[in-house]
PDB file of N, H, CA, C and O in Angstrom:
ATOM      1  N   UNK A   1      18.665 -38.169 -62.370  1.00  0.00           N
ATOM      2  CA  UNK A   1      19.117 -37.442 -61.157  1.00  0.00           C
ATOM      3  C   UNK A   1      20.004 -38.335 -60.322  1.00  0.00           C
ATOM      4  O   UNK A   1      19.709 -39.510 -60.100  1.00  0.00           O
ATOM      5  N   UNK A   2      21.113 -37.746 -59.857  1.00  0.00           N
ATOM      6  H   UNK A   2      21.353 -36.792 -60.038  1.00  0.00           H
ATOM      7  CA  UNK A   2      22.043 -38.509 -59.047  1.00  0.00           C
ATOM      8  C   UNK A   2      21.553 -38.623 -57.619  1.00  0.00           C
ATOM      9  O   UNK A   2      21.098 -37.635 -57.042  1.00  0.00           O
ATOM     10  N   UNK A   3      21.639 -39.837 -57.025  1.00  0.00           N
ATOM     11  H   UNK A   3      22.009 -40.639 -57.494  1.00  0.00           H
ATOM     12  CA  UNK A   3      21.162 -40.064 -55.671  1.00  0.00           C
ATOM     13  C   UNK A   3      21.772 -39.098 -54.652  1.00  0.00           C
ATOM     14  O   UNK A   3      21.090 -38.668 -53.722  1.00  0.00           O
ATOM     15  N   UNK A   4      23.034 -38.759 -54.819  1.00  0.00           N
ATOM     16  H   UNK A   4      23.588 -39.108 -55.575  1.00  0.00           H
ATOM     17  CA  UNK A   4      23.678 -37.869 -53.876  1.00  0.00           C
ATOM     18  C   UNK A   4      23.115 -36.473 -53.877  1.00  0.00           C
ATOM     19  O   UNK A   4      23.106 -35.790 -52.853  1.00  0.00           O
ATOM     20  N   UNK A   5      22.632 -36.042 -55.061  1.00  0.00           N
ATOM     21  H   UNK A   5      22.639 -36.597 -55.893  1.00  0.00           H
ATOM     22  CA  UNK A   5      21.995 -34.716 -55.150  1.00  0.00           C
ATOM     23  C   UNK A   5      20.683 -34.699 -54.375  1.00  0.00           C
ATOM     24  O   UNK A   5      20.307 -33.683 -53.791  1.00  0.00           O
ATOM     25  N   UNK A   6      19.987 -35.848 -54.377  1.00  0.00           N
ATOM     26  H   UNK A   6      20.292 -36.673 -54.852  1.00  0.00           H
ATOM     27  CA  UNK A   6      18.731 -35.914 -53.611  1.00  0.00           C
ATOM     28  C   UNK A   6      19.035 -35.826 -52.117  1.00  0.00           C
ATOM     29  O   UNK A   6      18.354 -35.130 -51.364  1.00  0.00           O
ATOM     30  N   UNK A   7      20.079 -36.554 -51.709  1.00  0.00           N
ATOM     31  H   UNK A   7      20.632 -37.120 -52.320  1.00  0.00           H
ATOM     32  CA  UNK A   7      20.480 -36.521 -50.276  1.00  0.00           C
ATOM     33  C   UNK A   7      20.995 -35.137 -49.879  1.00  0.00           C
ATOM     34  O   UNK A   7      20.859 -34.714 -48.731  1.00  0.00           O
ATOM     35  N   UNK A   8      21.584 -34.449 -50.844  1.00  0.00           N
ATOM     36  H   UNK A   8      21.695 -34.793 -51.776  1.00  0.00           H
ATOM     37  CA  UNK A   8      22.198 -33.149 -50.587  1.00  0.00           C
ATOM     38  C   UNK A   8      21.149 -32.081 -50.295  1.00  0.00           C
ATOM     39  O   UNK A   8      21.481 -31.072 -49.674  1.00  0.00           O
ATOM     40  N   UNK A   9      19.941 -32.254 -50.702  1.00  0.00           N
ATOM     41  H   UNK A   9      19.671 -33.074 -51.207  1.00  0.00           H
ATOM     42  CA  UNK A   9      18.934 -31.218 -50.432  1.00  0.00           C
ATOM     43  C   UNK A   9      17.779 -31.261 -51.411  1.00  0.00           C
ATOM     44  O   UNK A   9      16.909 -30.390 -51.373  1.00  0.00           O
ATOM     45  N   UNK A  10      17.751 -32.249 -52.283  1.00  0.00           N
ATOM     46  H   UNK A  10      18.457 -32.956 -52.314  1.00  0.00           H
ATOM     47  CA  UNK A  10      16.663 -32.360 -53.249  1.00  0.00           C
ATOM     48  C   UNK A  10      15.331 -32.637 -52.542  1.00  0.00           C
ATOM     49  O   UNK A  10      14.283 -32.154 -52.970  1.00  0.00           O
ATOM     50  N   UNK A  11      15.382 -33.400 -51.483  1.00  0.00           N
ATOM     51  H   UNK A  11      16.233 -33.792 -51.135  1.00  0.00           H
ATOM     52  CA  UNK A  11      14.152 -33.716 -50.744  1.00  0.00           C
ATOM     53  C   UNK A  11      14.486 -33.815 -49.273  1.00  0.00           C
ATOM     54  O   UNK A  11      14.676 -34.908 -48.739  1.00  0.00           O
ATOM     55  N   UNK A  12      14.557 -32.658 -48.617  1.00  0.00           N
ATOM     56  H   UNK A  12      14.403 -31.771 -49.052  1.00  0.00           H
ATOM     57  CA  UNK A  12      14.903 -32.567 -47.202  1.00  0.00           C
ATOM     58  C   UNK A  12      13.925 -33.362 -46.353  1.00  0.00           C
ATOM     59  O   UNK A  12      14.329 -34.071 -45.431  1.00  0.00           O
ATOM     60  N   UNK A  13      12.631 -33.244 -46.665  1.00  0.00           N
ATOM     61  H   UNK A  13      12.303 -32.668 -47.413  1.00  0.00           H
ATOM     62  CA  UNK A  13      11.604 -33.860 -45.852  1.00  0.00           C
ATOM     63  C   UNK A  13      11.781 -35.373 -45.825  1.00  0.00           C
ATOM     64  O   UNK A  13      11.671 -35.991 -44.766  1.00  0.00           O
ATOM     65  N   UNK A  14      12.058 -35.984 -47.000  1.00  0.00           N
ATOM     66  H   UNK A  14      12.147 -35.482 -47.860  1.00  0.00           H
ATOM     67  CA  UNK A  14      12.221 -37.423 -47.078  1.00  0.00           C
ATOM     68  C   UNK A  14      13.455 -37.831 -46.288  1.00  0.00           C
ATOM     69  O   UNK A  14      13.453 -38.867 -45.624  1.00  0.00           O
ATOM     70  N   UNK A  15      14.509 -37.024 -46.356  1.00  0.00           N
ATOM     71  H   UNK A  15      14.511 -36.182 -46.895  1.00  0.00           H
ATOM     72  CA  UNK A  15      15.736 -37.340 -45.640  1.00  0.00           C
ATOM     73  C   UNK A  15      15.497 -37.316 -44.145  1.00  0.00           C
ATOM     74  O   UNK A  15      15.982 -38.185 -43.421  1.00  0.00           O
ATOM     75  N   UNK A  16      14.751 -36.323 -43.678  1.00  0.00           N
ATOM     76  H   UNK A  16      14.357 -35.617 -44.267  1.00  0.00           H
ATOM     77  CA  UNK A  16      14.438 -36.246 -42.247  1.00  0.00           C
ATOM     78  C   UNK A  16      13.570 -37.415 -41.794  1.00  0.00           C
ATOM     79  O   UNK A  16      13.765 -37.976 -40.715  1.00  0.00           O
ATOM     80  N   UNK A  17      12.591 -37.774 -42.659  1.00  0.00           N
ATOM     81  H   UNK A  17      12.433 -37.319 -43.536  1.00  0.00           H
ATOM     82  CA  UNK A  17      11.689 -38.879 -42.358  1.00  0.00           C
ATOM     83  C   UNK A  17      12.485 -40.181 -42.224  1.00  0.00           C
ATOM     84  O   UNK A  17      12.291 -40.944 -41.278  1.00  0.00           O
ATOM     85  N   UNK A  18      13.371 -40.418 -43.171  1.00  0.00           N
ATOM     86  H   UNK A  18      13.529 -39.798 -43.940  1.00  0.00           H
ATOM     87  CA  UNK A  18      14.174 -41.632 -43.131  1.00  0.00           C
ATOM     88  C   UNK A  18      15.066 -41.679 -41.887  1.00  0.00           C
ATOM     89  O   UNK A  18      15.251 -42.732 -41.275  1.00  0.00           O
ATOM     90  N   UNK A  19      15.608 -40.520 -41.532  1.00  0.00           N
ATOM     91  H   UNK A  19      15.458 -39.665 -42.028  1.00  0.00           H
ATOM     92  CA  UNK A  19      16.477 -40.438 -40.349  1.00  0.00           C
ATOM     93  C   UNK A  19      15.696 -40.756 -39.096  1.00  0.00           C
ATOM     94  O   UNK A  19      16.187 -41.464 -38.216  1.00  0.00           O
ATOM     95  N   UNK A  20      14.449 -40.223 -39.003  1.00  0.00           N
ATOM     96  H   UNK A  20      14.050 -39.648 -39.717  1.00  0.00           H
ATOM     97  CA  UNK A  20      13.595 -40.482 -37.825  1.00  0.00           C
ATOM     98  C   UNK A  20      13.237 -41.938 -37.739  1.00  0.00           C
ATOM     99  O   UNK A  20      13.252 -42.521 -36.655  1.00  0.00           O
ATOM    100  N   UNK A  21      12.915 -42.535 -38.862  1.00  0.00           N
ATOM    101  H   UNK A  21      12.903 -42.062 -39.743  1.00  0.00           H
ATOM    102  CA  UNK A  21      12.560 -43.954 -38.889  1.00  0.00           C
ATOM    103  C   UNK A  21      13.768 -44.818 -38.433  1.00  0.00           C
ATOM    104  O   UNK A  21      13.619 -45.804 -37.713  1.00  0.00           O
ATOM    105  N   UNK A  22      14.954 -44.401 -38.885  1.00  0.00           N
ATOM    106  H   UNK A  22      15.076 -43.599 -39.470  1.00  0.00           H
ATOM    107  CA  UNK A  22      16.167 -45.136 -38.518  1.00  0.00           C
ATOM    108  C   UNK A  22      16.427 -45.045 -37.042  1.00  0.00           C
ATOM    109  O   UNK A  22      16.787 -46.045 -36.421  1.00  0.00           O
ATOM    110  N   UNK A  23      16.254 -43.861 -36.449  1.00  0.00           N
ATOM    111  H   UNK A  23      15.961 -43.049 -36.954  1.00  0.00           H
ATOM    112  CA  UNK A  23      16.449 -43.686 -35.001  1.00  0.00           C
ATOM    113  C   UNK A  23      15.401 -44.428 -34.230  1.00  0.00           C
ATOM    114  O   UNK A  23      15.713 -45.035 -33.206  1.00  0.00           O
ATOM    115  N   UNK A  24      14.159 -44.406 -34.681  1.00  0.00           N
ATOM    116  H   UNK A  24      13.905 -43.913 -35.513  1.00  0.00           H
ATOM    117  CA  UNK A  24      13.106 -45.169 -33.966  1.00  0.00           C
ATOM    118  C   UNK A  24      13.420 -46.651 -33.982  1.00  0.00           C
ATOM    119  O   UNK A  24      13.210 -47.345 -32.988  1.00  0.00           O
ATOM    120  N   UNK A  25      13.933 -47.148 -35.131  1.00  0.00           N
ATOM    121  H   UNK A  25      14.103 -46.584 -35.938  1.00  0.00           H
ATOM    122  CA  UNK A  25      14.276 -48.545 -35.247  1.00  0.00           C
ATOM    123  C   UNK A  25      15.375 -48.944 -34.245  1.00  0.00           C
ATOM    124  O   UNK A  25      15.302 -49.990 -33.601  1.00  0.00           O
ATOM    125  N   UNK A  26      16.392 -48.076 -34.138  1.00  0.00           N
ATOM    126  H   UNK A  26      16.451 -47.226 -34.661  1.00  0.00           H
ATOM    127  CA  UNK A  26      17.484 -48.322 -33.206  1.00  0.00           C
ATOM    128  C   UNK A  26      16.930 -48.332 -31.759  1.00  0.00           C
ATOM    129  O   UNK A  26      17.257 -49.211 -30.961  1.00  0.00           O
ATOM    130  N   UNK A  27      16.092 -47.340 -31.454  1.00  0.00           N
ATOM    131  H   UNK A  27      15.827 -46.626 -32.102  1.00  0.00           H
ATOM    132  CA  UNK A  27      15.517 -47.275 -30.117  1.00  0.00           C
ATOM    133  C   UNK A  27      14.675 -48.521 -29.813  1.00  0.00           C
ATOM    134  O   UNK A  27      14.711 -49.037 -28.696  1.00  0.00           O
ATOM    135  N   UNK A  28      13.928 -48.996 -30.796  1.00  0.00           N
ATOM    136  H   UNK A  28      13.899 -48.576 -31.703  1.00  0.00           H
ATOM    137  CA  UNK A  28      13.095 -50.229 -30.606  1.00  0.00           C
ATOM    138  C   UNK A  28      13.987 -51.428 -30.313  1.00  0.00           C
ATOM    139  O   UNK A  28      13.723 -52.198 -29.390  1.00  0.00           O
ATOM    140  N   UNK A  29      15.046 -51.580 -31.107  1.00  0.00           N
ATOM    141  H   UNK A  29      15.261 -50.955 -31.857  1.00  0.00           H
ATOM    142  CA  UNK A  29      15.965 -52.692 -30.903  1.00  0.00           C
ATOM    143  C   UNK A  29      16.633 -52.591 -29.523  1.00  0.00           C
ATOM    144  O   UNK A  29      16.805 -53.589 -28.824  1.00  0.00           O
ATOM    145  N   UNK A  30      17.000 -51.363 -29.155  1.00  0.00           N
ATOM    146  H   UNK A  30      16.860 -50.552 -29.723  1.00  0.00           H
ATOM    147  CA  UNK A  30      17.666 -51.129 -27.833  1.00  0.00           C
ATOM    148  C   UNK A  30      16.723 -51.541 -26.702  1.00  0.00           C
ATOM    149  O   UNK A  30      17.143 -52.207 -25.755  1.00  0.00           O
ATOM    150  N   UNK A  31      15.447 -51.147 -26.799  1.00  0.00           N
ATOM    151  H   UNK A  31      15.106 -50.607 -27.568  1.00  0.00           H
ATOM    152  CA  UNK A  31      14.474 -51.497 -25.767  1.00  0.00           C
ATOM    153  C   UNK A  31      14.249 -52.982 -25.707  1.00  0.00           C
ATOM    154  O   UNK A  31      14.112 -53.544 -24.620  1.00  0.00           O
ATOM    155  N   UNK A  32      14.209 -53.637 -26.857  1.00  0.00           N
ATOM    156  H   UNK A  32      14.321 -53.181 -27.740  1.00  0.00           H
ATOM    157  CA  UNK A  32      14.066 -55.088 -26.897  1.00  0.00           C
ATOM    158  C   UNK A  32      15.218 -55.762 -26.178  1.00  0.00           C
ATOM    159  O   UNK A  32      15.012 -56.687 -25.392  1.00  0.00           O
ATOM    160  N   UNK A  33      16.443 -55.295 -26.448  1.00  0.00           N
ATOM    161  H   UNK A  33      16.610 -54.544 -27.086  1.00  0.00           H
ATOM    162  CA  UNK A  33      17.626 -55.853 -25.838  1.00  0.00           C
ATOM    163  C   UNK A  33      17.611 -55.611 -24.332  1.00  0.00           C
ATOM    164  O   UNK A  33      17.985 -56.499 -23.566  1.00  0.00           O
ATOM    165  N   UNK A  34      17.190 -54.437 -23.896  1.00  0.00           N
ATOM    166  H   UNK A  34      16.887 -53.715 -24.518  1.00  0.00           H
ATOM    167  CA  UNK A  34      17.097 -54.112 -22.471  1.00  0.00           C
ATOM    168  C   UNK A  34      16.124 -55.027 -21.765  1.00  0.00           C
ATOM    169  O   UNK A  34      16.408 -55.530 -20.678  1.00  0.00           O
ATOM    170  N   UNK A  35      14.978 -55.243 -22.380  1.00  0.00           N
ATOM    171  H   UNK A  35      14.747 -54.834 -23.263  1.00  0.00           H
ATOM    172  CA  UNK A  35      13.953 -56.077 -21.740  1.00  0.00           C
ATOM    173  C   UNK A  35      14.438 -57.533 -21.607  1.00  0.00           C
ATOM    174  O   UNK A  35      14.147 -58.214 -20.623  1.00  0.00           O
ATOM    175  N   UNK A  36      15.181 -57.985 -22.620  1.00  0.00           N
ATOM    176  H   UNK A  36      15.418 -57.433 -23.419  1.00  0.00           H
ATOM    177  CA  UNK A  36      15.731 -59.341 -22.555  1.00  0.00           C
ATOM    178  C   UNK A  36      16.770 -59.451 -21.467  1.00  0.00           C
ATOM    179  O   UNK A  36      16.837 -60.457 -20.762  1.00  0.00           O
ATOM    180  N   UNK A  37      17.582 -58.417 -21.328  1.00  0.00           N
ATOM    181  H   UNK A  37      17.527 -57.599 -21.901  1.00  0.00           H
ATOM    182  CA  UNK A  37      18.612 -58.404 -20.286  1.00  0.00           C
ATOM    183  C   UNK A  37      17.956 -58.389 -18.933  1.00  0.00           C
ATOM    184  O   UNK A  37      18.401 -59.091 -18.025  1.00  0.00           O
ATOM    185  N   UNK A  38      16.890 -57.593 -18.768  1.00  0.00           N
ATOM    186  H   UNK A  38      16.528 -57.023 -19.505  1.00  0.00           H
ATOM    187  CA  UNK A  38      16.183 -57.498 -17.509  1.00  0.00           C
ATOM    188  C   UNK A  38      15.577 -58.817 -17.117  1.00  0.00           C
ATOM    189  O   UNK A  38      15.623 -59.200 -15.949  1.00  0.00           O
ATOM    190  N   UNK A  39      15.006 -59.523 -18.084  1.00  0.00           N
ATOM    191  H   UNK A  39      14.969 -59.212 -19.034  1.00  0.00           H
ATOM    192  CA  UNK A  39      14.413 -60.830 -17.817  1.00  0.00           C
ATOM    193  C   UNK A  39      15.480 -61.818 -17.373  1.00  0.00           C
ATOM    194  O   UNK A  39      15.258 -62.619 -16.465  1.00  0.00           O
ATOM    195  N   UNK A  40      16.618 -61.756 -18.007  1.00  0.00           N
ATOM    196  H   UNK A  40      16.799 -61.105 -18.744  1.00  0.00           H
ATOM    197  CA  UNK A  40      17.734 -62.642 -17.671  1.00  0.00           C
ATOM    198  C   UNK A  40      18.260 -62.378 -16.278  1.00  0.00           C
ATOM    199  O   UNK A  40      18.671 -63.302 -15.576  1.00  0.00           O
ATOM    200  N   UNK A  41      18.248 -61.102 -15.875  1.00  0.00           N
ATOM    201  H   UNK A  41      17.914 -60.352 -16.446  1.00  0.00           H
ATOM    202  CA  UNK A  41      18.732 -60.741 -14.526  1.00  0.00           C
ATOM    203  C   UNK A  41      17.656 -60.970 -13.455  1.00  0.00           C
ATOM    204  O   UNK A  41      17.948 -60.889 -12.262  1.00  0.00           O
ATOM    205  N   UNK A  42      16.436 -61.250 -13.866  1.00  0.00           N
ATOM    206  H   UNK A  42      16.199 -61.316 -14.835  1.00  0.00           H
ATOM    207  CA  UNK A  42      15.395 -61.474 -12.900  1.00  0.00           C
ATOM    208  C   UNK A  42      14.766 -60.165 -12.417  1.00  0.00           C
ATOM    209  O   UNK A  42      14.048 -60.157 -11.417  1.00  0.00           O
ATOM    210  N   UNK A  43      15.029 -59.073 -13.113  1.00  0.00           N
ATOM    211  H   UNK A  43      15.612 -59.080 -13.926  1.00  0.00           H
ATOM    212  CA  UNK A  43      14.447 -57.791 -12.738  1.00  0.00           C
ATOM    213  C   UNK A  43      13.356 -57.401 -13.744  1.00  0.00           C
ATOM    214  O   UNK A  43      13.368 -57.855 -14.889  1.00  0.00           O
ATOM    215  N   UNK A  44      12.428 -56.570 -13.313  1.00  0.00           N
ATOM    216  H   UNK A  44      12.418 -56.202 -12.383  1.00  0.00           H
ATOM    217  CA  UNK A  44      11.343 -56.148 -14.179  1.00  0.00           C
ATOM    218  C   UNK A  44      11.769 -54.901 -14.924  1.00  0.00           C
ATOM    219  O   UNK A  44      12.204 -53.923 -14.316  1.00  0.00           O
ATOM    220  N   UNK A  45      11.643 -54.935 -16.250  1.00  0.00           N
ATOM    221  H   UNK A  45      11.289 -55.729 -16.744  1.00  0.00           H
ATOM    222  CA  UNK A  45      12.025 -53.759 -17.045  1.00  0.00           C
ATOM    223  C   UNK A  45      10.830 -52.842 -17.231  1.00  0.00           C
ATOM    224  O   UNK A  45       9.774 -53.262 -17.702  1.00  0.00           O
ATOM    225  N   UNK A  46      11.009 -51.604 -16.860  1.00  0.00           N
ATOM    226  H   UNK A  46      11.867 -51.262 -16.477  1.00  0.00           H
ATOM    227  CA  UNK A  46       9.914 -50.609 -16.981  1.00  0.00           C
ATOM    228  C   UNK A  46       9.964 -49.998 -18.375  1.00  0.00           C
ATOM    229  O   UNK A  46       9.144 -49.140 -18.703  1.00  0.00           O
TER     230      UNK A  46
END
């Protein structure tokens, strides 16, 4: 089976799951960066 056919609709659930994990990962990194910036500025990050 060709990988592109799987991404095209062979396993929609897996594709959605991977997308959600990717977005959560980006959000986590973003929050880490924000907290570091806040600490550098001397402000408390909520």
